[in-house]
Steps between C-alpha positions, in 0.01 A plus 500: 500500500617244756463132425565202729774254413623178655866417503760259626857389479589219257425209735192661658633505857474882506156630402350848497217713364532862390271777379660738252464704188757318289555790259880454488790300636830637622820355355783586739866490401644441851721193536232293673203582275710469186621153597158368601313655204204617707221716363398711797187689603458682832190482717382624838507254791120497507495363143714192571378190680789266576353153550825334610648628829811714447691291754463202263697690233866587468587867554792647306646843577813666368677838471297740722277216625192718446346288224355166601496230235278201580582173324343157500739271692399207279525629140687829555253729320445856630129588467513833689726734694511818705697748285782714635369827358144446633513243783138570596389350165523151355655425163329212324693286254236502224657188349355314802138599426258249351351557155674827407610582144844644577552621142190723519623706797698820436848501655666791680874511559618555859864576572568332834866469402534875559404480870777540753 
């Protein structure tokens, strides 16, 4: 069942709200996800309300330039992204959600390192 969550970067300059059924998080082993330690969950565009304009964030793209990683330009935290393998969706960094018990959420391994 979907629940509403608020979220932000570390300094609060980037804020968002999301509706999701947080029944798992994805732990990806690609070089970027591994280094940032994100716990990811994908949602439809209609379930994410970005309260800070995207043009006030820093966009990072690499390799195929399909994925879009949005960072706070002040504190450097990535609260959400458009994933390469499903660019119509949003990937939420669950670590950026308010009042979530991260240890209580089942984790699923994702092998982004195997993508060409």
